[in-house]
Each structure stands twice: as structure tokens, then as C-alpha cells.
MARRO-720653 format. One record per residue (C-alpha): residue number from 1; x, y, z. Coordinates in steps of 0.05 Angstrom, whole numbers. Layout:
<nodes>
<node pos="NUM" u="X" v="Y" w="Z"/>
...
</nodes>
This chain:
<nodes>
<node pos="1" u="640" v="-381" w="-19"/>
<node pos="2" u="699" v="-354" w="19"/>
<node pos="3" u="681" v="-329" w="90"/>
<node pos="4" u="704" v="-259" w="79"/>
<node pos="5" u="660" v="-253" w="15"/>
<node pos="6" u="597" v="-269" w="56"/>
<node pos="7" u="573" v="-207" w="87"/>
<node pos="8" u="550" v="-198" w="161"/>
<node pos="9" u="478" v="-161" w="166"/>
<node pos="10" u="461" v="-134" w="238"/>
<node pos="11" u="388" v="-122" w="240"/>
<node pos="12" u="354" v="-69" w="278"/>
<node pos="13" u="286" v="-85" w="314"/>
<node pos="14" u="246" v="-41" w="260"/>
<node pos="15" u="265" v="-87" w="207"/>
<node pos="16" u="232" v="-145" w="243"/>
<node pos="17" u="174" v="-105" w="261"/>
<node pos="18" u="163" v="-83" w="183"/>
<node pos="19" u="181" v="-154" w="157"/>
<node pos="20" u="176" v="-209" w="212"/>
<node pos="21" u="209" v="-258" w="165"/>
<node pos="22" u="269" v="-212" w="142"/>
<node pos="23" u="322" v="-260" w="165"/>
<node pos="24" u="307" v="-301" w="104"/>
<node pos="25" u="322" v="-244" w="55"/>
<node pos="26" u="397" v="-242" w="58"/>
<node pos="27" u="414" v="-301" w="13"/>
<node pos="28" u="477" v="-327" w="25"/>
<node pos="29" u="501" v="-278" w="79"/>
<node pos="30" u="498" v="-283" w="152"/>
<node pos="31" u="447" v="-249" w="197"/>
<node pos="32" u="463" v="-225" w="269"/>
<node pos="33" u="407" v="-202" w="315"/>
<node pos="34" u="434" v="-164" w="379"/>
<node pos="35" u="407" v="-186" w="446"/>
<node pos="36" u="377" v="-111" w="451"/>
<node pos="37" u="329" v="-130" w="391"/>
<node pos="38" u="304" v="-191" w="426"/>
<node pos="39" u="290" v="-145" w="490"/>
<node pos="40" u="258" v="-91" w="448"/>
<node pos="41" u="215" v="-148" w="412"/>
<node pos="42" u="197" v="-175" w="482"/>
<node pos="43" u="174" v="-105" w="503"/>
<node pos="44" u="126" v="-100" w="444"/>
<node pos="45" u="100" v="-167" w="438"/>
<node pos="46" u="44" v="-154" w="489"/>
<node pos="47" u="19" v="-85" w="468"/>
<node pos="48" u="-48" v="-75" w="441"/>
<node pos="49" u="-22" v="-49" w="370"/>
<node pos="50" u="-17" v="-83" w="304"/>
<node pos="51" u="60" v="-86" w="307"/>
<node pos="52" u="52" v="-131" w="369"/>
<node pos="53" u="33" v="-188" w="324"/>
<node pos="54" u="89" v="-174" w="278"/>
<node pos="55" u="135" v="-178" w="339"/>
<node pos="56" u="106" v="-243" w="358"/>
<node pos="57" u="116" v="-275" w="288"/>
<node pos="58" u="189" v="-246" w="288"/>
<node pos="59" u="202" v="-281" w="356"/>
<node pos="60" u="169" v="-351" w="334"/>
<node pos="61" u="213" v="-347" w="269"/>
<node pos="62" u="276" v="-339" w="311"/>
<node pos="63" u="252" v="-397" w="355"/>
<node pos="64" u="238" v="-441" w="295"/>
<node pos="65" u="312" v="-438" w="276"/>
<node pos="66" u="346" v="-428" w="346"/>
<node pos="67" u="302" v="-469" w="388"/>
<node pos="68" u="309" v="-544" w="400"/>
<node pos="69" u="375" v="-581" w="408"/>
<node pos="70" u="421" v="-522" w="391"/>
<node pos="71" u="474" v="-503" w="442"/>
<node pos="72" u="490" v="-432" w="467"/>
<node pos="73" u="557" v="-441" w="429"/>
<node pos="74" u="521" v="-454" w="366"/>
<node pos="75" u="475" v="-398" w="369"/>
<node pos="76" u="533" v="-349" w="384"/>
<node pos="77" u="576" v="-377" w="324"/>
<node pos="78" u="517" v="-379" w="278"/>
<node pos="79" u="461" v="-433" w="262"/>
<node pos="80" u="447" v="-448" w="186"/>
<node pos="81" u="387" v="-416" w="158"/>
<node pos="82" u="337" v="-468" w="132"/>
<node pos="83" u="311" v="-455" w="59"/>
<node pos="84" u="235" v="-441" w="57"/>
<node pos="85" u="180" v="-429" w="1"/>
<node pos="86" u="200" v="-362" w="-34"/>
<node pos="87" u="268" v="-364" w="-5"/>
<node pos="88" u="302" v="-422" w="-34"/>
<node pos="89" u="369" v="-388" w="-41"/>
<node pos="90" u="381" v="-379" w="32"/>
<node pos="91" u="449" v="-404" w="55"/>
<node pos="92" u="474" v="-363" w="107"/>
<node pos="93" u="470" v="-369" w="182"/>
<node pos="94" u="432" v="-336" w="243"/>
<node pos="95" u="467" v="-316" w="308"/>
<node pos="96" u="449" v="-278" w="370"/>
<node pos="97" u="502" v="-225" w="396"/>
<node pos="98" u="509" v="-218" w="472"/>
<node pos="99" u="517" v="-144" w="472"/>
<node pos="100" u="508" v="-137" w="548"/>
<node pos="101" u="568" v="-182" w="557"/>
<node pos="102" u="617" v="-144" w="512"/>
<node pos="103" u="663" v="-87" w="533"/>
<node pos="104" u="654" v="-44" w="469"/>
<node pos="105" u="716" v="-12" w="432"/>
<node pos="106" u="739" v="56" w="451"/>
<node pos="107" u="700" v="110" w="412"/>
<node pos="108" u="632" v="72" w="418"/>
<node pos="109" u="571" v="111" w="429"/>
<node pos="110" u="546" v="117" w="501"/>
<node pos="111" u="501" v="57" w="520"/>
<node pos="112" u="446" v="96" w="545"/>
<node pos="113" u="393" v="76" w="494"/>
<node pos="114" u="381" v="16" w="451"/>
<node pos="115" u="397" v="49" w="385"/>
<node pos="116" u="467" v="60" w="410"/>
<node pos="117" u="478" v="-7" w="435"/>
<node pos="118" u="455" v="-37" w="368"/>
<node pos="119" u="506" v="11" w="333"/>
<node pos="120" u="557" v="-8" w="376"/>
<node pos="121" u="545" v="-85" w="359"/>
<node pos="122" u="557" v="-67" w="288"/>
<node pos="123" u="621" v="-26" w="306"/>
<node pos="124" u="648" v="-84" w="344"/>
<node pos="125" u="633" v="-135" w="291"/>
<node pos="126" u="664" v="-88" w="236"/>
<node pos="127" u="731" v="-84" w="277"/>
<node pos="128" u="728" v="-162" w="296"/>
<node pos="129" u="716" v="-189" w="227"/>
<node pos="130" u="755" v="-142" w="183"/>
<node pos="131" u="764" v="-142" w="124"/>
<node pos="132" u="694" v="-176" w="118"/>
<node pos="133" u="638" v="-128" w="102"/>
<node pos="134" u="590" v="-113" w="162"/>
<node pos="135" u="522" v="-79" w="141"/>
<node pos="136" u="477" v="-46" w="194"/>
<node pos="137" u="405" v="-52" w="166"/>
<node pos="138" u="351" v="-4" w="199"/>
<node pos="139" u="293" v="31" w="175"/>
<node pos="140" u="302" v="90" w="225"/>
<node pos="141" u="332" v="146" w="183"/>
<node pos="142" u="363" v="183" w="246"/>
<node pos="143" u="396" v="117" w="263"/>
<node pos="144" u="426" v="107" w="197"/>
<node pos="145" u="455" v="179" w="205"/>
<node pos="146" u="482" v="166" w="276"/>
<node pos="147" u="512" v="99" w="251"/>
<node pos="148" u="548" v="134" w="195"/>
<node pos="149" u="574" v="187" w="239"/>
<node pos="150" u="599" v="133" w="292"/>
<node pos="151" u="642" v="103" w="237"/>
<node pos="152" u="599" v="46" w="208"/>
<node pos="153" u="620" v="38" w="137"/>
<node pos="154" u="561" v="2" w="109"/>
<node pos="155" u="488" v="26" w="132"/>
<node pos="156" u="424" v="4" w="94"/>
<node pos="157" u="351" v="14" w="93"/>
<node pos="158" u="314" v="-54" w="87"/>
<node pos="159" u="284" v="-49" w="17"/>
<node pos="160" u="275" v="-125" w="0"/>
<node pos="161" u="198" v="-117" w="1"/>
<node pos="162" u="194" v="-50" w="-36"/>
<node pos="163" u="170" v="-58" w="-107"/>
<node pos="164" u="194" v="13" w="-127"/>
<node pos="165" u="251" v="56" w="-104"/>
<node pos="166" u="220" v="122" w="-114"/>
<node pos="167" u="145" v="143" w="-110"/>
<node pos="168" u="149" v="184" w="-173"/>
<node pos="169" u="153" v="117" w="-213"/>
<node pos="170" u="89" v="92" w="-182"/>
<node pos="171" u="38" v="73" w="-236"/>
<node pos="172" u="-13" v="127" w="-246"/>
<node pos="173" u="-69" v="87" w="-282"/>
<node pos="174" u="-62" v="125" w="-346"/>
<node pos="175" u="-9" v="148" w="-397"/>
<node pos="176" u="-13" v="213" w="-434"/>
<node pos="177" u="17" v="221" w="-503"/>
<node pos="178" u="44" v="283" w="-527"/>
<node pos="179" u="8" v="311" w="-589"/>
<node pos="180" u="-51" v="274" w="-625"/>
<node pos="181" u="-54" v="199" w="-611"/>
<node pos="182" u="-74" v="179" w="-682"/>
<node pos="183" u="-17" v="213" w="-714"/>
<node pos="184" u="31" v="163" w="-684"/>
<node pos="185" u="-3" v="104" w="-715"/>
<node pos="186" u="5" v="77" w="-787"/>
<node pos="187" u="-40" v="16" w="-783"/>
<node pos="188" u="-100" v="5" w="-738"/>
<node pos="189" u="-155" v="-47" w="-740"/>
<node pos="190" u="-221" v="-26" w="-715"/>
<node pos="191" u="-283" v="-70" w="-700"/>
<node pos="192" u="-351" v="-66" w="-662"/>
<node pos="193" u="-365" v="-108" w="-598"/>
<node pos="194" u="-438" v="-93" w="-579"/>
<node pos="195" u="-440" v="-22" w="-562"/>
<node pos="196" u="-364" v="-11" w="-555"/>
<node pos="197" u="-314" v="3" w="-612"/>
<node pos="198" u="-245" v="-32" w="-600"/>
<node pos="199" u="-181" v="-12" w="-635"/>
<node pos="200" u="-124" v="-61" w="-642"/>
<node pos="201" u="-64" v="-22" w="-642"/>
<node pos="202" u="10" v="-50" w="-652"/>
<node pos="203" u="50" v="-36" w="-590"/>
<node pos="204" u="115" v="-19" w="-630"/>
<node pos="205" u="80" v="43" w="-653"/>
<node pos="206" u="69" v="68" w="-589"/>
<node pos="207" u="142" v="75" w="-562"/>
<node pos="208" u="178" v="36" w="-503"/>
<node pos="209" u="125" v="52" w="-449"/>
<node pos="210" u="103" v="-13" w="-411"/>
<node pos="211" u="29" v="-18" w="-416"/>
<node pos="212" u="-17" v="-56" w="-372"/>
<node pos="213" u="-89" v="-81" w="-370"/>
<node pos="214" u="-142" v="-30" w="-352"/>
<node pos="215" u="-90" v="30" w="-361"/>
<node pos="216" u="-120" v="91" w="-393"/>
<node pos="217" u="-91" v="123" w="-453"/>
<node pos="218" u="-103" v="196" w="-470"/>
<node pos="219" u="-69" v="251" w="-512"/>
<node pos="220" u="-56" v="326" w="-496"/>
<node pos="221" u="-94" v="348" w="-557"/>
<node pos="222" u="-158" v="331" w="-521"/>
<node pos="223" u="-184" v="285" w="-572"/>
<node pos="224" u="-171" v="212" w="-550"/>
<node pos="225" u="-183" v="170" w="-490"/>
<node pos="226" u="-187" v="97" w="-486"/>
<node pos="227" u="-175" v="38" w="-440"/>
<node pos="228" u="-131" v="-23" w="-452"/>
<node pos="229" u="-177" v="-88" w="-446"/>
<node pos="230" u="-127" v="-134" w="-478"/>
<node pos="231" u="-53" v="-146" w="-491"/>
<node pos="232" u="-8" v="-187" w="-526"/>
<node pos="233" u="69" v="-185" w="-541"/>
<node pos="234" u="57" v="-144" w="-604"/>
<node pos="235" u="-13" v="-113" w="-595"/>
<node pos="236" u="-59" v="-74" w="-551"/>
<node pos="237" u="-136" v="-75" w="-549"/>
<node pos="238" u="-164" v="-8" w="-532"/>
<node pos="239" u="-236" v="6" w="-519"/>
<node pos="240" u="-252" v="75" w="-550"/>
<node pos="241" u="-284" v="115" w="-489"/>
<node pos="242" u="-285" v="183" w="-518"/>
<node pos="243" u="-267" v="249" w="-476"/>
<node pos="244" u="-336" v="278" w="-486"/>
<node pos="245" u="-371" v="213" w="-460"/>
<node pos="246" u="-326" v="208" w="-402"/>
<node pos="247" u="-337" v="281" w="-386"/>
<node pos="248" u="-412" v="269" w="-384"/>
<node pos="249" u="-412" v="210" w="-345"/>
<node pos="250" u="-461" v="219" w="-285"/>
<node pos="251" u="-463" v="182" w="-218"/>
<node pos="252" u="-517" v="201" w="-165"/>
<node pos="253" u="-519" v="270" w="-193"/>
<node pos="254" u="-442" v="282" w="-197"/>
<node pos="255" u="-407" v="296" w="-261"/>
<node pos="256" u="-332" v="295" w="-270"/>
<node pos="257" u="-294" v="364" w="-266"/>
<node pos="258" u="-236" v="339" w="-307"/>
<node pos="259" u="-217" v="280" w="-351"/>
<node pos="260" u="-182" v="240" w="-288"/>
<node pos="261" u="-248" v="241" w="-254"/>
<node pos="262" u="-281" v="220" w="-316"/>
<node pos="263" u="-234" v="160" w="-318"/>
<node pos="264" u="-246" v="147" w="-246"/>
<node pos="265" u="-321" v="143" w="-255"/>
<node pos="266" u="-312" v="99" w="-312"/>
<node pos="267" u="-278" v="48" w="-272"/>
<node pos="268" u="-323" v="58" w="-213"/>
<node pos="269" u="-382" v="41" w="-251"/>
<node pos="270" u="-356" v="-16" w="-294"/>
<node pos="271" u="-384" v="-81" w="-267"/>
<node pos="272" u="-329" v="-120" w="-294"/>
<node pos="273" u="-277" v="-84" w="-251"/>
<node pos="274" u="-274" v="-112" w="-180"/>
<node pos="275" u="-220" v="-70" w="-150"/>
<node pos="276" u="-216" v="4" w="-161"/>
<node pos="277" u="-155" v="40" w="-131"/>
<node pos="278" u="-158" v="118" w="-128"/>
<node pos="279" u="-101" v="159" w="-108"/>
<node pos="280" u="-84" v="235" w="-108"/>
<node pos="281" u="-75" v="292" w="-71"/>
<node pos="282" u="-125" v="322" w="-15"/>
<node pos="283" u="-186" v="353" w="-51"/>
<node pos="284" u="-182" v="316" w="-116"/>
<node pos="285" u="-250" v="278" w="-104"/>
<node pos="286" u="-229" v="207" w="-85"/>
<node pos="287" u="-278" v="196" w="-31"/>
<node pos="288" u="-336" v="239" w="-67"/>
<node pos="289" u="-328" v="199" w="-131"/>
<node pos="290" u="-325" v="133" w="-89"/>
<node pos="291" u="-387" v="149" w="-50"/>
<node pos="292" u="-430" v="173" w="-108"/>
<node pos="293" u="-412" v="113" w="-151"/>
<node pos="294" u="-429" v="65" w="-93"/>
<node pos="295" u="-500" v="99" w="-84"/>
<node pos="296" u="-507" v="95" w="-160"/>
<node pos="297" u="-492" v="22" w="-163"/>
<node pos="298" u="-535" v="0" w="-100"/>
<node pos="299" u="-595" v="47" w="-103"/>
<node pos="300" u="-607" v="64" w="-178"/>
<node pos="301" u="-577" v="1" w="-215"/>
<node pos="302" u="-589" v="-47" w="-155"/>
<node pos="303" u="-524" v="-87" w="-175"/>
<node pos="304" u="-505" v="-93" w="-102"/>
<node pos="305" u="-539" v="-102" w="-36"/>
<node pos="306" u="-505" v="-57" w="9"/>
<node pos="307" u="-446" v="-8" w="20"/>
<node pos="308" u="-393" v="-22" w="72"/>
<node pos="309" u="-348" v="35" w="93"/>
<node pos="310" u="-285" v="21" w="130"/>
<node pos="311" u="-217" v="52" w="146"/>
<node pos="312" u="-157" v="43" w="193"/>
<node pos="313" u="-170" v="73" w="260"/>
<node pos="314" u="-109" v="94" w="300"/>
<node pos="315" u="-106" v="60" w="369"/>
<node pos="316" u="-174" v="26" w="354"/>
<node pos="317" u="-161" v="-29" w="403"/>
<node pos="318" u="-156" v="17" w="462"/>
<node pos="319" u="-206" v="70" w="445"/>
<node pos="320" u="-266" v="44" w="405"/>
<node pos="321" u="-292" v="8" w="468"/>
<node pos="322" u="-299" v="71" w="507"/>
<node pos="323" u="-345" v="106" w="457"/>
<node pos="324" u="-420" v="102" w="466"/>
<node pos="325" u="-465" v="63" w="421"/>
<node pos="326" u="-461" v="11" w="367"/>
<node pos="327" u="-401" v="-5" w="323"/>
<node pos="328" u="-430" v="46" w="272"/>
<node pos="329" u="-433" v="98" w="322"/>
<node pos="330" u="-363" v="84" w="351"/>
<node pos="331" u="-339" v="91" w="283"/>
<node pos="332" u="-370" v="154" w="265"/>
<node pos="333" u="-311" v="200" w="290"/>
<node pos="334" u="-262" v="166" w="241"/>
<node pos="335" u="-314" v="164" w="185"/>
<node pos="336" u="-335" v="237" w="187"/>
<node pos="337" u="-303" v="245" w="118"/>
<node pos="338" u="-359" v="200" w="91"/>
<node pos="339" u="-419" v="234" w="122"/>
<node pos="340" u="-390" v="300" w="103"/>
<node pos="341" u="-395" v="274" w="29"/>
<node pos="342" u="-464" v="246" w="36"/>
<node pos="343" u="-482" v="317" w="63"/>
<node pos="344" u="-448" v="350" w="1"/>
<node pos="345" u="-488" v="302" w="-42"/>
<node pos="346" u="-556" v="318" w="-15"/>
<node pos="347" u="-546" v="394" w="7"/>
<node pos="348" u="-596" v="417" w="-43"/>
<node pos="349" u="-655" v="372" w="-22"/>
<node pos="350" u="-715" v="401" w="14"/>
<node pos="351" u="-693" v="361" w="78"/>
<node pos="352" u="-619" v="346" w="74"/>
<node pos="353" u="-622" v="311" w="141"/>
<node pos="354" u="-680" v="265" w="122"/>
<node pos="355" u="-652" v="252" w="58"/>
<node pos="356" u="-589" v="228" w="87"/>
<node pos="357" u="-620" v="182" w="139"/>
<node pos="358" u="-669" v="153" w="81"/>
<node pos="359" u="-606" v="140" w="33"/>
<node pos="360" u="-568" v="109" w="90"/>
<node pos="361" u="-624" v="59" w="103"/>
<node pos="362" u="-639" v="54" w="30"/>
<node pos="363" u="-567" v="37" w="13"/>
<node pos="364" u="-556" v="-3" w="76"/>
<node pos="365" u="-491" v="38" w="90"/>
<node pos="366" u="-450" v="5" w="143"/>
<node pos="367" u="-395" v="31" w="181"/>
<node pos="368" u="-345" v="-24" w="200"/>
<node pos="369" u="-275" v="-25" w="238"/>
<node pos="370" u="-220" v="-59" w="195"/>
<node pos="371" u="-200" v="-93" w="260"/>
<node pos="372" u="-264" v="-133" w="259"/>
<node pos="373" u="-259" v="-155" w="186"/>
<node pos="374" u="-218" v="-215" w="195"/>
<node pos="375" u="-256" v="-280" w="180"/>
<node pos="376" u="-313" v="-247" w="146"/>
<node pos="377" u="-335" v="-263" w="73"/>
<node pos="378" u="-367" v="-205" w="46"/>
<node pos="379" u="-418" v="-218" w="-13"/>
<node pos="380" u="-451" v="-175" w="-63"/>
<node pos="381" u="-429" v="-112" w="-34"/>
<node pos="382" u="-392" v="-46" w="-53"/>
<node pos="383" u="-336" v="-39" w="1"/>
<node pos="384" u="-300" v="29" w="7"/>
<node pos="385" u="-232" v="26" w="40"/>
<node pos="386" u="-215" v="97" w="57"/>
<node pos="387" u="-148" v="129" w="82"/>
<node pos="388" u="-111" v="64" w="61"/>
<node pos="389" u="-42" v="97" w="55"/>
<node pos="390" u="-37" v="80" w="127"/>
<node pos="391" u="-44" v="8" w="121"/>
<node pos="392" u="11" v="-44" w="116"/>
<node pos="393" u="13" v="-96" w="56"/>
<node pos="394" u="-8" v="-149" w="102"/>
<node pos="395" u="-70" v="-111" w="128"/>
<node pos="396" u="-93" v="-95" w="58"/>
<node pos="397" u="-85" v="-169" w="41"/>
<node pos="398" u="-130" v="-186" w="94"/>
<node pos="399" u="-182" v="-136" w="69"/>
<node pos="400" u="-177" v="-160" w="-4"/>
<node pos="401" u="-182" v="-235" w="17"/>
<node pos="402" u="-249" v="-218" w="50"/>
<node pos="403" u="-282" v="-199" w="-12"/>
<node pos="404" u="-328" v="-253" w="-38"/>
<node pos="405" u="-370" v="-268" w="-101"/>
<node pos="406" u="-401" v="-204" w="-132"/>
<node pos="407" u="-365" v="-155" w="-86"/>
<node pos="408" u="-332" v="-88" w="-113"/>
<node pos="409" u="-273" v="-60" w="-69"/>
<node pos="410" u="-254" v="15" w="-73"/>
<node pos="411" u="-190" v="34" w="-42"/>
<node pos="412" u="-173" v="110" w="-29"/>
<node pos="413" u="-112" v="140" w="-7"/>
<node pos="414" u="-64" v="197" w="-9"/>
<node pos="415" u="11" v="178" w="-1"/>
<node pos="416" u="30" v="245" w="21"/>
<node pos="417" u="-11" v="238" w="83"/>
<node pos="418" u="14" v="178" w="119"/>
<node pos="419" u="6" v="180" w="191"/>
<node pos="420" u="39" v="112" w="212"/>
<node pos="421" u="106" v="113" w="245"/>
<node pos="422" u="130" v="49" w="210"/>
<node pos="423" u="106" v="67" w="136"/>
<node pos="424" u="134" v="111" w="82"/>
<node pos="425" u="106" v="121" w="13"/>
<node pos="426" u="142" v="68" w="-17"/>
<node pos="427" u="127" v="18" w="37"/>
<node pos="428" u="54" v="33" w="40"/>
<node pos="429" u="6" v="-20" w="28"/>
<node pos="430" u="-28" v="30" w="-22"/>
<node pos="431" u="36" v="30" w="-60"/>
<node pos="432" u="40" v="-47" w="-56"/>
<node pos="433" u="-28" v="-61" w="-86"/>
<node pos="434" u="-20" v="-5" w="-140"/>
<node pos="435" u="41" v="-43" w="-166"/>
<node pos="436" u="19" v="-111" w="-154"/>
<node pos="437" u="-52" v="-107" w="-186"/>
<node pos="438" u="-37" v="-63" w="-242"/>
<node pos="439" u="-34" v="-120" w="-293"/>
<node pos="440" u="-97" v="-154" w="-264"/>
<node pos="441" u="-152" v="-156" w="-312"/>
<node pos="442" u="-205" v="-144" w="-254"/>
<node pos="443" u="-174" v="-79" w="-224"/>
<node pos="444" u="-162" v="-7" w="-247"/>
<node pos="445" u="-121" v="48" w="-215"/>
<node pos="446" u="-131" v="120" w="-228"/>
<node pos="447" u="-86" v="181" w="-200"/>
<node pos="448" u="-136" v="241" w="-194"/>
<node pos="449" u="-89" v="294" w="-217"/>
<node pos="450" u="-113" v="363" w="-195"/>
<node pos="451" u="-151" v="395" w="-136"/>
<node pos="452" u="-224" v="409" w="-142"/>
<node pos="453" u="-245" v="418" w="-74"/>
<node pos="454" u="-239" v="494" w="-75"/>
<node pos="455" u="-192" v="546" w="-102"/>
<node pos="456" u="-166" v="551" w="-30"/>
<node pos="457" u="-149" v="481" w="-24"/>
<node pos="458" u="-118" v="482" w="-98"/>
<node pos="459" u="-72" v="538" w="-78"/>
<node pos="460" u="-54" v="503" w="-14"/>
<node pos="461" u="-34" v="443" w="-48"/>
<node pos="462" u="10" v="477" w="-99"/>
<node pos="463" u="44" v="528" w="-53"/>
<node pos="464" u="51" v="496" w="19"/>
</nodes>
């Protein structure tokens, strides 16, 4: 490939913190790391945060390529990137740009902060290598605006790891047909399998929608609701659930308030589904349904031995040690939503406090920090991972790989309530697992449409 057709990508620090191996994602093009980025990685690598580990991984990845027998001149010119598993099409080079040694061009931004220094590197390279395309890659929206204003022609977000471009296209776990579902079909084969009714429906009759396993199907005539249990190129196998039956499911005294909660409870109580992902706005019932189903499965049906509740805890590494008591007591401030839910479930008891203590002991409910889950193998349990919109894909992978035989994992989250500085709705680990697991036969995903907490919460969700 001609040199002027190979692009030059200048990476910001946040790209390497978001994806430590991002240097391998640019195929035949060349990658430049400004010296300022190395200094920022050096400052971050020893902090007590999750991103410190990502900084160390990024530094080691750079060392693997640039370390060893390479000379300073080779590093400045560019060292060929080696191909690796998952990135066999890599053919570009990696170089370090010594921005502290260069007198930047007139019109460059003041060098009073690191963002400006990195932008000046891209401006300098854009002038020196013209007409070759130079692209500044950063996840910082404000930095992208500054770079455009400073005169950089190509500024991009790092999207290589994004499975969707717009959160509106995220799988909801159900598909709603207009009108009557049965009116769309000319030919259906139906059979009984035990106590279940299974319909074999030709895909061509249902339009161009991409269907997937354990997706719920319903119509707006309020007549039909089913779940896809099998799929071929030409046919869907749909278990007939029935709206009335779904609306009368009960778990620990809780009945669904709408069809979406009915679908969620169906997935939560199904022993064949190992992973249930519940998404939706605040007040839609995610945590309440998850806790009620967990208590039903552990205490009433005795399918599991215990309930483990965990969530991401901001700055847990510094702050949890200063709180008094056991790990469960230390976690209590972050898991107040769970204890609030338990209070709701037992508010009508003669002695609510005594009932809560009895149930927590009977169900063996344990509160655990996600930071202490590495290396564990959790057997025969219901695990509730709450607020997981604030987790990265790698953190959620760490959790899912802890699940042993006979364990059910319930992930709850609201993508409009992301608190992490480094995550957006499309890069959240919650979005990642919804897309990655949507065709896995052992998982189900339900978006709980509608706020049921109170009319005040519903109005706030719609109008604020």
C-alpha cells in the first residue's frame, strides 16, 4: 500500500484506558503515541482504581512491541506491529512522538495542559505528512470539539469495540407485532411437549425482523405472548405463554403489573435460563422482581442454596476498609436498594423487622463486593448483580466467569444512570452483554417498559 494511503492515528490516553490493546485495532494503518500519553499512563498506573490496571496493561503492550533491541531512531520512525490472535490483519507500525522536544507550528494551542499538547501533536503531524490523512482518536467529547476548532481535519471517537452505534437499537428482549399475531400467519404447526404448547412458525411470514433465542413475541391486540425456544433458517419454535397466564405469575407474593414484568418473571423463574438481564428506567421494578424471584427460587422451591447480592461500588478500594463491621455490613450503604426492597416485600407482616432478619438467614442472603469476586467459583446460587450499567465489559466478564454449575445470574441496570466517567450507554458492559448473549440459549433479556413505582416517579420519568 502506498504510504499516503495509510492513515496516521494519534491516540489519546483515554483510548488506551478504555481498550488497553487498542493499538492493534487499526489494521494496515500506523499508530502514534505522544510522549504526553505515556506520562499520563505513568501517573495513573499506581492509583487505587480499576483504570490503573488498564493503564498497566497498556504500558506492557507498548513494551512488548517497543522494548528489546529496538533503537530510539526505530521507535521514532515506527516499529511494525505484530499480528496477534483476533488481530491477524494488523500491518501498520507503532511509534512514540517526542512532543516535549518539538517547537510546534504557529497557531497551535497553548501547551498548558495535556489535551492541548496531544492536539498539537496531531496538528504538527497533519502539516508534516500532508497529504496523508492524520486522525486524532479520543473518547473525550470536549477534546474532539477543541481539536476540530484548532484545525484538525479528522477527529474520531474510538468505536472499534462498540457493538451498536445508537442505544435505541439495543435489543429489548421482546418484539411487539402490530395488530393480531395470528392474522399474519397462513400456516402453523402446533404440538404438545409435556405441559407446554409449541408453535412451529415460518420466519418468512413474520417480516424482516432478526429474531433470536428466548426473545418474547407479543401483539398489541393483547391476545398473544410467546417465547422463541428454537430457531432455524426457515422456522421459529415458539412456546405459547399466554398473556393471562403471564399476568398471574406470582413470586414471593409479587404479581406483575404489566406484560413486561410478566415476561421478566417468566425468565427469572425458568430453571433453564442461567442469565437474566433486566434493563429499563428507574421505578420499572427491576430490583423488586429480581429479589422476589430469588427468594421464591431459594426459599419456596429450594432450587438454589443461597442468594449473593453484589454491585459496583465507587472508590471501594479506599473507602470500604474504613467502614466498621463485616464485609456484609461494609457493603450495606451501597446495597440499601436491596434492603429497601426486602422491606417492601414484608411491610404487611406482623413484625416486618423480624421477618426480614428471618428471611435473610433462611435464604442465606450475602452481600459481597465485586472487587472480591475474582478467583471465586460460585455454585448453586442466585447471584444478583445490581447497577451493572457502571461496569465495563471486562468487569462483567469477570463476574460471569465466576458462575459455577447450577448458578443463576441476574443482571439489573439502567443505561440512563451511568455514573462512570469512562463509560457511555453504548460502551457500558450492560450493553455489551445484552448484545453478546442475545442468541445464547441459556439467557434472556427483558426491557421493562413503564414506571410502576409511583405516579410521581412515572411523571418524573416522562417529563423531567
